[in-house]
C-alpha positions as CSV (number, residue, x, y, z in Angstrom):
1,M,15.0,-35.2,-37.0
2,S,18.3,-34.8,-35.1
3,S,20.2,-37.4,-37.1
4,P,19.7,-39.1,-40.5
5,L,18.7,-42.7,-40.4
6,R,20.7,-45.5,-41.8
7,V,18.3,-47.3,-44.1
8,S,19.1,-49.9,-46.6
9,D,17.4,-49.5,-50.0
10,P,14.5,-52.0,-50.1
11,T,13.4,-51.0,-53.5
12,T,12.7,-53.9,-55.9
13,A,11.6,-54.0,-59.5
14,L,8.1,-54.5,-58.2
15,D,8.3,-51.4,-56.0
16,A,9.4,-49.4,-59.1
17,A,6.6,-50.8,-61.2
18,A,4.0,-49.9,-58.5
19,A,5.4,-46.4,-58.3
20,E,5.2,-46.0,-62.1
21,L,1.6,-47.3,-62.3
22,G,0.6,-45.0,-59.5
23,P,-2.4,-45.1,-57.1
24,G,-5.0,-44.4,-59.8
25,G,-7.9,-42.0,-59.5
26,D,-7.5,-38.7,-61.4
27,L,-3.7,-39.1,-61.1
28,A,-3.8,-41.8,-63.8
29,P,-3.3,-40.4,-67.4
30,E,-6.0,-42.6,-69.0
31,R,-9.3,-40.9,-69.7
32,D,-11.3,-43.8,-71.1
33,A,-12.6,-46.4,-68.7
34,E,-11.1,-49.5,-70.4
35,A,-7.6,-48.2,-70.4
36,Y,-7.9,-47.1,-66.8
37,R,-9.2,-50.6,-65.9
38,R,-6.2,-52.2,-67.5
39,R,-3.8,-50.0,-65.6
40,M,-5.5,-50.8,-62.3
41,A,-5.6,-54.5,-63.0
42,R,-1.9,-54.4,-63.6
43,R,-1.4,-52.3,-60.4
44,R,-3.4,-55.0,-58.4
45,E,-1.2,-57.7,-59.9
46,V,2.0,-55.9,-58.9
47,Q,0.7,-55.2,-55.4
48,Q,-0.2,-58.8,-54.8
49,Q,3.3,-59.8,-55.9
50,R,4.8,-57.2,-53.6
51,V,2.8,-58.4,-50.6
52,G,3.7,-62.0,-51.4
53,E,7.4,-61.4,-51.4
54,R,7.3,-59.7,-48.0
55,N,7.1,-62.8,-45.8
56,V,9.3,-62.0,-42.8
57,E,7.6,-61.9,-39.3
58,K,9.4,-60.3,-36.4
59,G,8.9,-58.2,-33.3
60,L,9.2,-54.6,-34.3
61,V,10.7,-51.5,-32.6
62,L,8.4,-48.6,-33.5
63,V,9.3,-45.0,-32.6
64,F,6.8,-42.1,-32.7
65,T,8.6,-38.8,-32.2
66,G,8.6,-35.2,-33.4
67,D,7.0,-32.0,-32.2
68,G,3.6,-32.6,-33.5
69,K,0.6,-34.0,-31.6
70,G,-0.4,-37.7,-32.0
71,K,2.6,-39.7,-30.8
72,T,0.8,-41.4,-27.9
73,T,-2.4,-41.6,-29.9
74,A,-0.6,-43.6,-32.6
75,A,0.8,-46.0,-30.0
76,L,-2.6,-46.5,-28.4
77,G,-4.0,-47.3,-31.8
78,L,-1.6,-50.2,-31.8
79,V,-2.8,-51.1,-28.3
80,L,-6.4,-51.3,-29.4
81,R,-5.6,-53.2,-32.5
82,T,-3.5,-55.8,-30.6
83,L,-6.1,-56.2,-27.9
84,G,-8.7,-56.7,-30.6
85,H,-6.7,-59.7,-31.9
86,G,-6.9,-61.3,-28.4
87,E,-3.3,-60.6,-27.5
88,Q,-1.9,-59.1,-24.2
89,V,-0.5,-55.6,-24.0
90,A,1.4,-53.6,-21.4
91,V,1.6,-49.8,-21.3
92,V,4.1,-48.0,-19.1
93,Q,3.9,-44.2,-19.0
94,F,7.0,-42.2,-18.1
95,I,6.6,-38.6,-16.9
96,K,2.8,-38.8,-17.2
97,G,0.8,-39.7,-14.1
98,G,-0.8,-36.6,-12.7
99,W,-4.2,-37.5,-14.2
100,Q,-6.0,-40.6,-15.6
101,P,-6.3,-40.3,-19.4
102,G,-9.5,-41.2,-21.1
103,E,-7.8,-44.0,-22.9
104,A,-7.0,-45.8,-19.7
105,R,-10.7,-45.7,-18.6
106,A,-12.0,-46.8,-22.0
107,L,-9.6,-49.8,-22.2
108,E,-10.4,-51.1,-18.7
109,L,-13.0,-53.4,-20.3
110,F,-10.1,-55.6,-21.6
111,G,-9.3,-56.5,-18.0
112,E,-6.0,-58.4,-17.4
113,A,-5.2,-58.5,-21.1
114,L,-4.0,-54.9,-20.6
115,H,-1.6,-53.8,-17.9
116,W,-1.4,-50.0,-17.7
117,H,1.0,-48.2,-15.4
118,A,1.3,-44.4,-15.2
119,L,4.4,-44.1,-13.1
120,G,5.3,-40.4,-13.3
121,E,4.0,-37.5,-11.4
122,G,3.7,-34.9,-14.1
123,F,5.8,-32.4,-16.1
124,T,9.1,-31.2,-14.7
125,W,7.7,-27.8,-14.0
126,E,5.0,-29.4,-11.9
127,T,7.2,-31.8,-10.0
128,Q,10.2,-29.4,-9.5
129,D,12.3,-32.3,-8.1
130,R,14.9,-33.8,-10.4
131,D,16.0,-36.5,-8.0
132,R,12.4,-37.7,-7.5
133,D,11.7,-37.6,-11.2
134,R,14.9,-39.6,-11.9
135,E,13.9,-42.2,-9.3
136,L,10.4,-42.6,-10.8
137,V,11.8,-42.9,-14.3
138,Q,14.2,-45.7,-13.2
139,A,11.4,-47.5,-11.4
140,A,9.2,-47.2,-14.5
141,W,12.1,-48.6,-16.5
142,Q,12.5,-51.6,-14.2
143,R,8.8,-52.3,-14.6
144,S,9.1,-52.0,-18.4
145,C,11.9,-54.6,-18.5
146,T,9.7,-57.2,-16.8
147,Y,7.2,-56.7,-19.6
148,L,9.8,-56.6,-22.4
149,A,11.1,-60.0,-21.3
150,D,7.5,-61.5,-21.0
151,A,6.6,-63.5,-24.1
152,A,2.9,-63.3,-23.0
153,R,2.9,-59.6,-24.0
154,K,2.6,-59.1,-27.7
155,L,3.0,-55.4,-27.5
156,V,4.7,-53.1,-24.9
157,V,4.2,-49.4,-25.1
158,L,6.8,-47.1,-23.5
159,D,5.0,-43.8,-23.5
160,E,7.1,-40.6,-23.2
161,V,10.2,-42.7,-22.7
162,N,11.9,-40.5,-25.3
163,V,11.4,-37.5,-23.1
164,A,12.9,-39.4,-20.1
165,L,15.9,-40.0,-22.3
166,K,16.1,-36.4,-23.4
167,L,16.0,-35.1,-19.8
168,G,18.8,-37.4,-18.8
169,Y,16.8,-39.5,-16.4
170,L,17.4,-42.7,-18.5
171,A,20.4,-43.8,-20.5
172,V,19.9,-44.8,-24.1
173,E,22.1,-47.8,-23.4
174,Q,19.6,-49.0,-20.8
175,V,16.8,-48.8,-23.4
176,L,18.8,-50.6,-26.1
177,E,19.6,-53.4,-23.6
178,G,16.0,-53.6,-22.7
179,L,14.9,-54.0,-26.3
180,A,17.3,-56.9,-26.6
181,L,15.4,-58.7,-23.8
182,R,12.3,-59.1,-26.1
183,P,11.2,-62.5,-27.4
184,P,11.3,-62.7,-31.2
185,L,7.7,-61.7,-31.8
186,T,7.2,-59.0,-29.2
187,H,6.6,-55.5,-30.5
188,V,7.5,-52.3,-28.6
189,A,6.4,-48.8,-29.3
190,L,8.4,-45.8,-27.9
191,T,6.8,-42.4,-27.9
192,G,7.9,-38.8,-27.1
193,R,9.6,-36.0,-28.8
194,G,13.4,-35.9,-29.1
195,A,14.1,-39.6,-29.7
196,P,17.9,-39.9,-29.7
197,P,19.9,-41.0,-32.8
198,A,20.9,-44.3,-31.3
199,L,17.3,-45.3,-30.8
200,L,16.3,-44.1,-34.3
201,E,19.1,-46.3,-35.7
202,R,17.8,-49.3,-33.9
203,A,14.1,-48.8,-34.8
204,D,12.3,-50.8,-37.5
205,L,9.8,-48.0,-38.0
206,V,10.1,-44.3,-37.2
207,T,7.3,-41.8,-37.6
208,E,8.0,-38.1,-37.0
209,M,4.9,-36.0,-36.1
210,K,5.4,-32.6,-37.6
211,L,3.7,-29.6,-36.0
212,L,2.0,-27.3,-38.5
213,R,-0.7,-25.7,-36.3
214,H,-1.9,-26.1,-32.7
215,P,-4.9,-24.5,-31.0
216,F,-3.2,-24.2,-27.6
217,R,-0.4,-22.1,-29.0
218,E,-2.2,-20.1,-31.7
219,Q,-5.8,-19.7,-30.3
220,G,-5.4,-20.1,-26.5
221,V,-7.6,-23.2,-26.5
222,K,-7.2,-25.2,-23.3
223,A,-6.5,-28.9,-23.1
224,Q,-9.8,-30.7,-23.6
225,A,-11.1,-34.1,-22.7
226,G,-11.0,-36.5,-25.6
227,I,-8.4,-34.4,-27.4
228,E,-5.5,-34.1,-25.1
229,F,-6.4,-36.6,-22.4
């Protein structure tokens, strides 16, 4: 990542005990069944206590960034999960908009519970118009702010907003101010490579997708339905 995160150390004695007991399986040192059972019984007890002491509920800022594939997919997993619980969701896609992704079609069955807006016109090398791109990004951001301030929306996804920030079409200060509009229990997921340090600092959860191998780059495999869109 471009900048180290400031993270307070959340480790407790229970966390340390869980790490020492381990996840079990063949990683546990015990070779007889009764000793293994005792270890896992203790591990379950520790885990129940760990879960019990985490009792804070709040709207989260979740950032999915990095060069690897799967950032939007991770956010849309949250969309499906949230809709499954009967909550309302909004998705605003920055940059993207030149095609209708399979996810948008599949999720149409949720009706008004999901508001989906693809407000870009494609990649910069396709649009070839910085002023137009900037105008569309700013319009997408204004739409996003209406959802961020709406308590009826449990989750707001700002897809590829990190790319809009990286390109200079949106200021990180705008995004941070928008995040402050949220009601206390509204979650927001922000995707795209190159998330700026100020956003990483503000986030409650940051996942960096790391690229190890990609069929497009290494095998010449084209973008395929169900995989890329």
